[in-house]
MMTF fields as JSON, N, C-alpha, C and O atoms, coordinates in Angstrom:
{
  "mmtfVersion": "1.0.0",
  "mmtfProducer": "UNKNOWN",
  "numBonds": 443,
  "numAtoms": 444,
  "numGroups": 111,
  "numChains": 1,
  "numModels": 1,
  "chainsPerModel": [1],
  "groupsPerChain": [111],
  "chainIdList": ["A"],
  "bondAtomList": [4, 2, 8, 6, 12, 10, 16, 14, 20, 18, 24, 22, 28, 26, 32, 30, 36, 34, 40, 38, 44, 42, 48, 46, 52, 50, 56, 54, 60, 58, 64, 62, 68, 66, 72, 70, 76, 74, 80, 78, 84, 82, 88, 86, 92, 90, 96, 94, 100, 98, 104, 102, 108, 106, 112, 110, 116, 114, 120, 118, 124, 122, 128, 126, 132, 130, 136, 134, 140, 138, 144, 142, 148, 146, 152, 150, 156, 154, 160, 158, 164, 162, 168, 166, 172, 170, 176, 174, 180, 178, 184, 182, 188, 186, 192, 190, 196, 194, 200, 198, 204, 202, 208, 206, 212, 210, 216, 214, 220, 218, 224, 222, 228, 226, 232, 230, 236, 234, 240, 238, 244, 242, 248, 246, 252, 250, 256, 254, 260, 258, 264, 262, 268, 266, 272, 270, 276, 274, 280, 278, 284, 282, 288, 286, 292, 290, 296, 294, 300, 298, 304, 302, 308, 306, 312, 310, 316, 314, 320, 318, 324, 322, 328, 326, 332, 330, 336, 334, 340, 338, 344, 342, 348, 346, 352, 350, 356, 354, 360, 358, 364, 362, 368, 366, 372, 370, 376, 374, 380, 378, 384, 382, 388, 386, 392, 390, 396, 394, 400, 398, 404, 402, 408, 406, 412, 410, 416, 414, 420, 418, 424, 422, 428, 426, 432, 430, 436, 434, 440, 438],
  "bondOrderList": [1, 1, 1, 1, 1, 1, 1, 1, 1, 1, 1, 1, 1, 1, 1, 1, 1, 1, 1, 1, 1, 1, 1, 1, 1, 1, 1, 1, 1, 1, 1, 1, 1, 1, 1, 1, 1, 1, 1, 1, 1, 1, 1, 1, 1, 1, 1, 1, 1, 1, 1, 1, 1, 1, 1, 1, 1, 1, 1, 1, 1, 1, 1, 1, 1, 1, 1, 1, 1, 1, 1, 1, 1, 1, 1, 1, 1, 1, 1, 1, 1, 1, 1, 1, 1, 1, 1, 1, 1, 1, 1, 1, 1, 1, 1, 1, 1, 1, 1, 1, 1, 1, 1, 1, 1, 1, 1, 1, 1, 1],
  "groupList": [{"groupName": "MET", "atomNameList": ["N", "CA", "C", "O"], "elementList": ["N", "C", "C", "O"], "formalChargeList": [0, 0, 0, 0], "bondAtomList": [1, 0, 2, 1, 3, 2], "bondOrderList": [1, 1, 2], "singleLetterCode": "M", "chemCompType": "L-PEPTIDE LINKING"}, {"groupName": "GLN", "atomNameList": ["N", "CA", "C", "O"], "elementList": ["N", "C", "C", "O"], "formalChargeList": [0, 0, 0, 0], "bondAtomList": [1, 0, 2, 1, 3, 2], "bondOrderList": [1, 1, 2], "singleLetterCode": "Q", "chemCompType": "L-PEPTIDE LINKING"}, {"groupName": "TYR", "atomNameList": ["N", "CA", "C", "O"], "elementList": ["N", "C", "C", "O"], "formalChargeList": [0, 0, 0, 0], "bondAtomList": [1, 0, 2, 1, 3, 2], "bondOrderList": [1, 1, 2], "singleLetterCode": "Y", "chemCompType": "L-PEPTIDE LINKING"}, {"groupName": "PHE", "atomNameList": ["N", "CA", "C", "O"], "elementList": ["N", "C", "C", "O"], "formalChargeList": [0, 0, 0, 0], "bondAtomList": [1, 0, 2, 1, 3, 2], "bondOrderList": [1, 1, 2], "singleLetterCode": "F", "chemCompType": "L-PEPTIDE LINKING"}, {"groupName": "VAL", "atomNameList": ["N", "CA", "C", "O"], "elementList": ["N", "C", "C", "O"], "formalChargeList": [0, 0, 0, 0], "bondAtomList": [1, 0, 2, 1, 3, 2], "bondOrderList": [1, 1, 2], "singleLetterCode": "V", "chemCompType": "L-PEPTIDE LINKING"}, {"groupName": "CYS", "atomNameList": ["N", "CA", "C", "O"], "elementList": ["N", "C", "C", "O"], "formalChargeList": [0, 0, 0, 0], "bondAtomList": [1, 0, 2, 1, 3, 2], "bondOrderList": [1, 1, 2], "singleLetterCode": "C", "chemCompType": "L-PEPTIDE LINKING"}, {"groupName": "SER", "atomNameList": ["N", "CA", "C", "O"], "elementList": ["N", "C", "C", "O"], "formalChargeList": [0, 0, 0, 0], "bondAtomList": [1, 0, 2, 1, 3, 2], "bondOrderList": [1, 1, 2], "singleLetterCode": "S", "chemCompType": "L-PEPTIDE LINKING"}, {"groupName": "ASP", "atomNameList": ["N", "CA", "C", "O"], "elementList": ["N", "C", "C", "O"], "formalChargeList": [0, 0, 0, 0], "bondAtomList": [1, 0, 2, 1, 3, 2], "bondOrderList": [1, 1, 2], "singleLetterCode": "D", "chemCompType": "L-PEPTIDE LINKING"}, {"groupName": "GLU", "atomNameList": ["N", "CA", "C", "O"], "elementList": ["N", "C", "C", "O"], "formalChargeList": [0, 0, 0, 0], "bondAtomList": [1, 0, 2, 1, 3, 2], "bondOrderList": [1, 1, 2], "singleLetterCode": "E", "chemCompType": "L-PEPTIDE LINKING"}, {"groupName": "PRO", "atomNameList": ["N", "CA", "C", "O"], "elementList": ["N", "C", "C", "O"], "formalChargeList": [0, 0, 0, 0], "bondAtomList": [1, 0, 2, 1, 3, 2], "bondOrderList": [1, 1, 2], "singleLetterCode": "P", "chemCompType": "L-PEPTIDE LINKING"}, {"groupName": "THR", "atomNameList": ["N", "CA", "C", "O"], "elementList": ["N", "C", "C", "O"], "formalChargeList": [0, 0, 0, 0], "bondAtomList": [1, 0, 2, 1, 3, 2], "bondOrderList": [1, 1, 2], "singleLetterCode": "T", "chemCompType": "L-PEPTIDE LINKING"}, {"groupName": "ALA", "atomNameList": ["N", "CA", "C", "O"], "elementList": ["N", "C", "C", "O"], "formalChargeList": [0, 0, 0, 0], "bondAtomList": [1, 0, 2, 1, 3, 2], "bondOrderList": [1, 1, 2], "singleLetterCode": "A", "chemCompType": "L-PEPTIDE LINKING"}, {"groupName": "ILE", "atomNameList": ["N", "CA", "C", "O"], "elementList": ["N", "C", "C", "O"], "formalChargeList": [0, 0, 0, 0], "bondAtomList": [1, 0, 2, 1, 3, 2], "bondOrderList": [1, 1, 2], "singleLetterCode": "I", "chemCompType": "L-PEPTIDE LINKING"}, {"groupName": "TRP", "atomNameList": ["N", "CA", "C", "O"], "elementList": ["N", "C", "C", "O"], "formalChargeList": [0, 0, 0, 0], "bondAtomList": [1, 0, 2, 1, 3, 2], "bondOrderList": [1, 1, 2], "singleLetterCode": "W", "chemCompType": "L-PEPTIDE LINKING"}, {"groupName": "ASN", "atomNameList": ["N", "CA", "C", "O"], "elementList": ["N", "C", "C", "O"], "formalChargeList": [0, 0, 0, 0], "bondAtomList": [1, 0, 2, 1, 3, 2], "bondOrderList": [1, 1, 2], "singleLetterCode": "N", "chemCompType": "L-PEPTIDE LINKING"}, {"groupName": "LYS", "atomNameList": ["N", "CA", "C", "O"], "elementList": ["N", "C", "C", "O"], "formalChargeList": [0, 0, 0, 0], "bondAtomList": [1, 0, 2, 1, 3, 2], "bondOrderList": [1, 1, 2], "singleLetterCode": "K", "chemCompType": "L-PEPTIDE LINKING"}, {"groupName": "GLY", "atomNameList": ["N", "CA", "C", "O"], "elementList": ["N", "C", "C", "O"], "formalChargeList": [0, 0, 0, 0], "bondAtomList": [1, 0, 2, 1, 3, 2], "bondOrderList": [1, 1, 2], "singleLetterCode": "G", "chemCompType": "PEPTIDE LINKING"}, {"groupName": "ARG", "atomNameList": ["N", "CA", "C", "O"], "elementList": ["N", "C", "C", "O"], "formalChargeList": [0, 0, 0, 0], "bondAtomList": [1, 0, 2, 1, 3, 2], "bondOrderList": [1, 1, 2], "singleLetterCode": "R", "chemCompType": "L-PEPTIDE LINKING"}, {"groupName": "LEU", "atomNameList": ["N", "CA", "C", "O"], "elementList": ["N", "C", "C", "O"], "formalChargeList": [0, 0, 0, 0], "bondAtomList": [1, 0, 2, 1, 3, 2], "bondOrderList": [1, 1, 2], "singleLetterCode": "L", "chemCompType": "L-PEPTIDE LINKING"}, {"groupName": "HIS", "atomNameList": ["N", "CA", "C", "O"], "elementList": ["N", "C", "C", "O"], "formalChargeList": [0, 0, 0, 0], "bondAtomList": [1, 0, 2, 1, 3, 2], "bondOrderList": [1, 1, 2], "singleLetterCode": "H", "chemCompType": "L-PEPTIDE LINKING"}],
  "groupTypeList": [0, 1, 2, 0, 0, 3, 4, 5, 6, 7, 6, 8, 9, 7, 10, 7, 10, 11, 9, 8, 9, 7, 12, 7, 4, 13, 4, 7, 10, 14, 7, 15, 6, 16, 17, 17, 18, 1, 16, 6, 4, 18, 11, 9, 9, 10, 11, 11, 10, 10, 4, 17, 4, 17, 14, 16, 8, 18, 18, 4, 10, 7, 16, 9, 3, 11, 8, 10, 15, 8, 4, 12, 3, 16, 3, 7, 18, 18, 8, 5, 11, 7, 18, 7, 8, 11, 12, 8, 4, 11, 17, 10, 19, 9, 0, 11, 17, 16, 16, 17, 12, 8, 12, 17, 9, 18, 4, 8, 18, 8, 17],
  "groupIdList": [1, 2, 3, 4, 5, 6, 7, 8, 9, 10, 11, 12, 13, 14, 15, 16, 17, 18, 19, 20, 21, 22, 23, 24, 25, 26, 27, 28, 29, 30, 31, 32, 33, 34, 35, 36, 37, 38, 39, 40, 41, 42, 43, 44, 45, 46, 47, 48, 49, 50, 51, 52, 53, 54, 55, 56, 57, 58, 59, 60, 61, 62, 63, 64, 65, 66, 67, 68, 69, 70, 71, 72, 73, 74, 75, 76, 77, 78, 79, 80, 81, 82, 83, 84, 85, 86, 87, 88, 89, 90, 91, 92, 93, 94, 95, 96, 97, 98, 99, 100, 101, 102, 103, 104, 105, 106, 107, 108, 109, 110, 111],
  "secStructList": [7, 3, 3, 3, 3, 3, 3, 3, 7, 7, 1, 1, 7, 7, 7, 7, 7, 1, 7, 7, 7, 7, 2, 2, 2, 2, 2, 2, 2, 2, 2, 2, 2, 6, 7, 3, 3, 3, 3, 3, 3, 7, 7, 7, 4, 4, 4, 7, 3, 3, 3, 3, 3, 3, 6, 6, 3, 3, 3, 3, 3, 3, 1, 7, 1, 1, 7, 7, 1, 7, 7, 3, 3, 3, 3, 3, 3, 3, 3, 7, 1, 1, 2, 2, 2, 2, 2, 2, 2, 2, 2, 6, 1, 6, 2, 2, 2, 2, 1, 3, 3, 3, 3, 3, 3, 7, 7, 7, 7, 7, 7],
  "xCoordList": [-50.367, -49.152, -47.971, -48.061, -46.872, -45.69, -44.699, -44.518, -44.06, -43.068, -41.824, -41.919, -40.669, -39.415, -39.091, -39.075, -38.836, -38.515, -37.057, -36.716, -36.209, -34.809, -34.648, -35.101, -34.007, -33.764, -32.315, -31.386, -32.128, -30.817, -30.385, -31.204, -29.092, -28.572, -28.787, -29.145, -28.57, -28.722, -27.75, -27.54, -27.158, -26.197, -26.882, -26.217, -28.209, -28.949, -30.124, -31.274, -29.853, -30.941, -31.804, -31.413, -32.984, -33.905, -33.251, -32.535, -33.499, -32.93, -33.936, -33.635, -35.116, -36.141, -35.581, -34.994, -35.764, -35.229, -36.246, -35.938, -37.447, -38.449, -37.943, -37.212, -38.325, -37.867, -38.287, -39.385, -37.392, -37.706, -38.644, -38.614, -39.468, -40.326, -39.467, -38.327, -40.002, -39.301, -39.39, -40.487, -38.259, -38.232, -38.954, -39.601, -38.855, -39.536, -41.053, -41.751, -41.563, -42.996, -43.398, -44.439, -42.572, -42.854, -42.928, -43.862, -41.939, -41.904, -43.128, -43.814, -43.404, -44.53, -45.861, -46.68, -46.066, -47.316, -47.51, -48.602, -46.449, -46.571, -46.564, -47.13, -45.927, -46.014, -47.432, -47.996, -48.004, -49.353, -50.41, -51.395, -50.22, -51.203, -51.058, -51.933, -49.961, -49.706, -49.062, -48.857, -48.734, -48.093, -46.613, -46.077, -45.945, -44.514, -44.408, -44.749, -43.93, -43.82, -42.482, -42.39, -41.45, -40.098, -39.233, -39.537, -38.165, -37.225, -35.975, -35.977, -34.906, -33.653, -32.695, -32.788, -31.774, -30.666, -29.563, -29.365, -28.85, -27.744, -26.415, -26.276, -25.445, -24.079, -23.555, -24.093, -22.516, -21.995, -21.413, -21.087, -21.283, -20.733, -19.355, -18.994, -18.593, -17.27, -17.381, -16.402, -18.556, -18.766, -19.31, -19.501, -19.558, -20.154, -19.153, -17.944, -19.667, -18.9, -19.644, -20.849, -18.94, -19.544, -19.128, -17.944, -20.108, -19.867, -20.276, -21.377, -19.357, -19.627, -19.058, -18.118, -19.626, -19.063, -18.863, -19.805, -17.628, -17.284, -16.509, -15.456, -17.053, -16.432, -16.179, -15.141, -17.152, -17.046, -16.172, -16.065, -15.539, -14.637, -15.349, -15.993, -15.223, -15.797, -14.906, -13.708, -15.493, -14.771, -15.435, -16.61, -14.687, -15.203, -14.354, -13.129, -15.011, -14.291, -14.937, -16.134, -14.126, -14.628, -15.3, -14.872, -16.361, -17.032, -18.019, -18.156, -18.703, -19.701, -19.033, -17.876, -19.774, -19.239, -18.985, -17.963, -19.906, -19.78, -19.396, -19.864, -18.539, -18.22, -19.353, -19.718, -19.902, -21.007, -21.009, -20.528, -21.539, -21.638, -22.859, -22.858, -23.908, -25.108, -24.988, -24.404, -25.541, -25.52, -26.92, -27.741, -27.172, -28.423, -28.193, -27.319, -28.995, -28.879, -29.687, -29.309, -30.792, -31.661, -32.791, -32.821, -33.722, -34.853, -36.068, -35.959, -37.216, -38.475, -39.299, -39.394, -39.889, -40.797, -42.204, -42.638, -42.916, -44.241, -45.326, -45.101, -46.492, -47.705, -48.688, -49.202, -48.95, -49.816, -50.831, -50.605, -51.94, -52.987, -52.509, -52.866, -51.689, -51.222, -50.008, -49.57, -49.483, -48.309, -48.582, -47.694, -49.78, -50.103, -49.957, -49.434, -50.412, -50.266, -48.794, -48.351, -48.035, -46.602, -45.876, -44.983, -46.249, -45.643, -45.976, -45.114, -47.191, -47.577, -46.775, -46.342, -46.576, -45.756, -44.332, -43.743, -43.775, -42.41, -42.298, -41.292, -43.322, -43.313, -43.162, -42.551, -43.708, -43.673, -42.429, -42.235, -41.579, -40.335, -39.361, -39.204, -38.707, -37.768, -36.688, -36.278, -36.223, -35.155, -35.644, -34.828, -36.95, -37.442, -36.97, -36.851, -36.702, -36.206, -34.681, -34.114, -34.024, -32.57, -31.864, -30.668, -32.59, -32.013, -32.988, -33.552, -33.181, -34.169, -34.696, -34.026, -35.885, -36.528, -36.811, -37.39, -36.402, -36.706, -37.706, -37.501, -38.777, -39.819, -39.864, -39.895, -39.868, -40.009, -41.015, -40.955, -41.948, -42.88, -42.146, -41.253, -42.527, -42.004, -42.772, -43.988, -42.067, -42.668, -42.983, -42.108, -44.224, -44.608, -44.244, -44.767, -43.349, -42.883, -43.766, -44.174, -44.049, -44.808, -43.847, -42.719, -44.308, -43.468, -44.146, -43.596],
  "yCoordList": [26.909, 26.111, 27.019, 27.851, 26.848, 27.656, 26.853, 25.65, 27.567, 26.983, 27.856, 29.083, 27.227, 27.939, 27.851, 26.765, 28.986, 29.045, 29.488, 30.621, 28.603, 28.921, 29.431, 28.792, 30.57, 31.174, 30.852, 31.298, 30.075, 29.52, 29.855, 30.158, 29.791, 29.888, 28.548, 27.559, 28.526, 27.291, 27.335, 28.388, 26.201, 26.139, 26.137, 26.264, 25.993, 25.993, 26.972, 26.541, 28.294, 29.267, 29.266, 28.731, 29.871, 30.011, 30.862, 31.818, 30.514, 31.269, 32.245, 32.889, 32.36, 33.296, 34.724, 35.102, 35.498, 36.865, 37.901, 39.092, 37.466, 38.401, 38.989, 38.325, 40.226, 40.848, 40.023, 39.468, 39.958, 39.239, 40.081, 41.31, 39.438, 40.196, 41.012, 40.644, 42.1, 42.983, 42.396, 42.114, 42.212, 41.613, 42.487, 41.967, 43.818, 44.703, 44.558, 44.624, 44.363, 44.146, 42.808, 42.71, 41.773, 40.451, 40.53, 40.005, 41.187, 41.313, 42.091, 41.654, 43.23, 44.072, 43.32, 43.354, 42.651, 41.903, 40.818, 40.673, 40.051, 38.94, 39.392, 38.715, 40.53, 41.095, 41.58, 41.29, 42.316, 42.869, 41.781, 41.949, 40.665, 39.573, 38.718, 37.907, 38.894, 38.093, 36.751, 35.957, 36.482, 35.201, 35.193, 34.14, 36.333, 36.417, 36.975, 38.133, 36.145, 36.544, 37.205, 38.098, 36.755, 37.253, 36.823, 35.833, 37.547, 37.152, 37.994, 39.084, 37.481, 38.213, 37.639, 36.477, 38.493, 38.062, 37.593, 38.18, 36.546, 36.038, 36.574, 36.884, 36.683, 37.028, 35.898, 34.791, 36.154, 35.113, 33.932, 34.055, 32.778, 31.587, 31.811, 31.125, 32.75, 33.027, 33.575, 33.544, 34.074, 34.589, 33.52, 33.78, 32.325, 31.252, 30.663, 30.682, 30.155, 29.389, 28.085, 28.088, 26.989, 25.678, 25.169, 25.162, 24.742, 24.261, 22.793, 22.417, 21.971, 20.549, 20.159, 20.786, 19.125, 18.522, 17.049, 16.344, 16.591, 15.189, 14.665, 15.191, 13.62, 13.027, 14.072, 14.061, 14.982, 16.013, 17.187, 18.135, 17.152, 18.237, 19.182, 18.753, 20.483, 21.507, 21.717, 21.965, 21.618, 21.849, 23.023, 22.953, 24.097, 25.288, 25.535, 25.612, 25.66, 25.926, 27.102, 27.356, 27.807, 28.906, 28.351, 27.34, 29.023, 28.653, 27.523, 26.969, 27.192, 26.124, 24.756, 24.569, 23.815, 22.477, 21.756, 21.087, 21.887, 21.172, 22.133, 23.271, 21.655, 22.428, 22.241, 21.113, 23.336, 23.251, 24.462, 25.529, 24.306, 25.43, 26.275, 27.482, 25.653, 26.385, 26.911, 26.258, 28.088, 28.674, 29.163, 29.442, 29.259, 29.836, 31.333, 31.774, 32.118, 33.579, 34.191, 35.223, 33.556, 34.123, 33.175, 32.032, 33.671, 32.843, 33.725, 34.936, 33.095, 33.738, 32.732, 31.566, 33.178, 32.359, 32.69, 33.84, 31.678, 31.875, 31.289, 30.309, 31.891, 31.358, 31.146, 32.107, 29.886, 29.546, 28.501, 27.752, 28.46, 27.494, 26.061, 25.156, 25.87, 24.529, 24.622, 25.715, 23.475, 23.433, 24.079, 24.723, 23.923, 24.532, 26.047, 26.65, 26.666, 28.118, 28.496, 29.491, 27.716, 27.989, 27.878, 28.675, 26.909, 26.758, 27.963, 28.447, 28.452, 29.629, 30.86, 31.643, 31.034, 32.147, 32.004, 32.98, 30.8, 30.553, 30.757, 31.271, 30.358, 30.484, 31.933, 32.21, 32.851, 34.266, 34.989, 36.159, 34.329, 34.95, 35.089, 34.146, 36.238, 36.431, 35.36, 35.012, 34.835, 33.83, 32.462, 31.564, 32.275, 31.005, 30.839, 29.715, 31.949, 31.894, 31.848, 31.074, 32.651, 32.731, 31.742, 31.495, 31.182, 30.238, 29.11, 28.543, 28.791, 27.781, 28.114, 28.772, 27.656, 27.886, 26.528, 25.647, 26.369, 25.144, 25.493, 26.44, 24.732, 24.967, 23.758, 22.609, 24.047, 22.972, 23.377, 24.491, 22.476, 22.794, 22.781, 21.962, 23.686, 23.656, 22.6, 22.474, 21.857, 20.814, 21.42, 21.985, 21.298, 21.819, 20.79, 19.675, 21.167, 20.253, 20.353, 21.443, 19.217, 19.201, 19.512, 19.019, 20.339, 20.713, 20.357, 20.593],
  "zCoordList": [190.424, 190.477, 190.126, 189.223, 190.846, 190.557, 189.727, 189.917, 188.796, 187.908, 187.899, 187.876, 187.917, 187.717, 186.24, 185.66, 185.641, 184.227, 184.092, 184.431, 183.602, 183.383, 181.952, 181.003, 181.808, 180.498, 180.135, 180.808, 179.065, 178.741, 177.314, 176.446, 177.106, 175.745, 175.054, 175.693, 173.758, 173.003, 171.843, 171.24, 171.531, 170.43, 169.069, 168.041, 169.051, 167.79, 167.86, 167.947, 167.822, 167.902, 166.646, 165.608, 166.756, 165.64, 164.543, 164.839, 163.3, 162.181, 161.569, 160.564, 162.157, 161.689, 161.778, 162.792, 160.727, 160.7, 161.181, 161.219, 161.547, 162.076, 163.389, 164.125, 163.689, 164.944, 166.159, 166.206, 167.13, 168.367, 169.22, 169.148, 170.019, 170.942, 171.908, 172.188, 172.407, 173.344, 174.756, 175.237, 175.414, 176.751, 177.764, 178.673, 177.623, 178.569, 178.463, 179.474, 177.261, 177.06, 177.675, 178.324, 177.473, 178.035, 179.558, 180.164, 180.18, 181.641, 182.121, 183.045, 181.507, 181.928, 181.813, 182.731, 180.696, 180.468, 181.522, 182.071, 181.807, 182.743, 184.201, 185.059, 184.49, 185.844, 186.124, 187.179, 185.18, 185.367, 185.476, 186.194, 184.772, 184.815, 186.067, 186.37, 186.793, 187.987, 187.699, 188.617, 186.429, 186.095, 186.463, 186.809, 186.398, 186.739, 188.147, 188.389, 189.085, 190.478, 190.776, 191.618, 190.075, 190.313, 189.151, 188.484, 188.899, 187.866, 187.944, 188.516, 187.365, 187.377, 186.346, 185.95, 185.929, 185.088, 186.032, 187.096, 185.651, 186.461, 185.951, 184.768, 186.841, 186.439, 185.556, 185.597, 184.756, 183.859, 184.629, 185.809, 183.953, 184.611, 185.237, 186.193, 184.713, 185.288, 186.711, 187.458, 187.098, 188.448, 189.391, 190.579, 188.872, 189.68, 190.666, 190.435, 191.739, 192.721, 192.952, 193.203, 192.87, 193.087, 194.46, 194.797, 195.249, 196.605, 196.677, 196.277, 197.198, 197.411, 198.764, 199.253, 199.366, 200.58, 200.274, 199.913, 200.423, 200.183, 201.38, 201.743, 201.983, 203.176, 204.255, 204.916, 204.423, 205.453, 205.094, 205.873, 203.927, 203.516, 202.562, 201.604, 202.841, 201.989, 200.77, 200.904, 199.589, 198.338, 197.633, 197.274, 197.435, 196.776, 195.537, 195.622, 194.38, 193.139, 192.421, 192.559, 191.659, 190.841, 189.61, 189.052, 189.19, 187.95, 188.139, 189.229, 187.059, 187.127, 187.285, 186.907, 187.844, 188.068, 186.752, 186.596, 185.807, 184.533, 183.418, 183.365, 182.534, 181.332, 180.342, 180.01, 179.876, 178.938, 178.031, 178.412, 176.849, 175.918, 176.235, 175.99, 176.781, 177.135, 178.564, 179.429, 178.798, 180.134, 180.494, 179.62, 181.785, 182.277, 182.411, 183.157, 181.673, 181.701, 182.837, 183.392, 183.178, 184.19, 184.516, 184.06, 185.317, 185.727, 185.929, 186.119, 185.885, 186.231, 187.017, 186.635, 188.106, 188.889, 188.428, 188.506, 187.948, 187.372, 188.26, 188.971, 188.213, 188.829, 187.691, 187.119, 187.362, 186.233, 186.665, 187.615, 185.962, 186.274, 186.063, 186.817, 185.016, 184.686, 183.754, 183.395, 183.376, 182.507, 181.155, 180.595, 180.623, 179.334, 179.386, 178.449, 180.466, 180.596, 180.747, 180.174, 181.511, 181.673, 180.332, 180.043, 179.527, 178.196, 177.332, 176.599, 177.401, 176.617, 177.054, 176.208, 178.346, 178.84, 178.318, 177.853, 178.391, 177.912, 176.397, 175.908, 175.67, 174.211, 173.776, 172.744, 174.546, 174.168, 174.66, 174.328, 175.441, 175.927, 174.755, 173.979, 174.611, 173.492, 173.39, 172.283, 174.505, 174.456, 174.008, 173.797, 173.857, 173.31, 171.868, 171.378, 171.189, 169.809, 169.755, 168.983, 170.548, 170.488, 171.391, 171.237, 172.318, 173.27, 173.514, 172.579, 174.78, 175.138, 176.526, 177.323, 176.792, 178.074, 178.705, 178.069, 179.95, 180.686, 181.782, 182.541, 181.858, 182.855, 183.795, 183.354, 185.098, 186.08, 187.136, 187.656, 187.461, 188.539, 189.885, 190.106, 190.77, 192.119, 192.896, 192.756, 193.7, 194.514, 195.879, 196.535, 196.292, 197.593, 198.643, 198.643, 199.534, 200.568, 201.806, 202.207, 202.393, 203.641, 204.768, 204.796, 205.701, 206.848, 208.129, 209.205]
}
């Protein structure tokens, strides 16, 4: 099963003073195991463009559509046996402590 993992900031990060896991180790471990299919860091929200169509009219605005304190820093596409495995992968990501991780299963569309 494939899962999209959004790596996000959080207004209430962990206060544990233990060293955070190394992101390069996390990426290498999950790439080698085949659980991480793809991933990338995103440009900041100031680089975003929001596209909408309303009544046939194209509306393009700079920045994110919603004002929010939390931002999506990046994403990883995971291949896991089930949600429990995806949660374990997310739990070990360094941003699980300093931010938050959102996991969503990809829906397989019939064509």
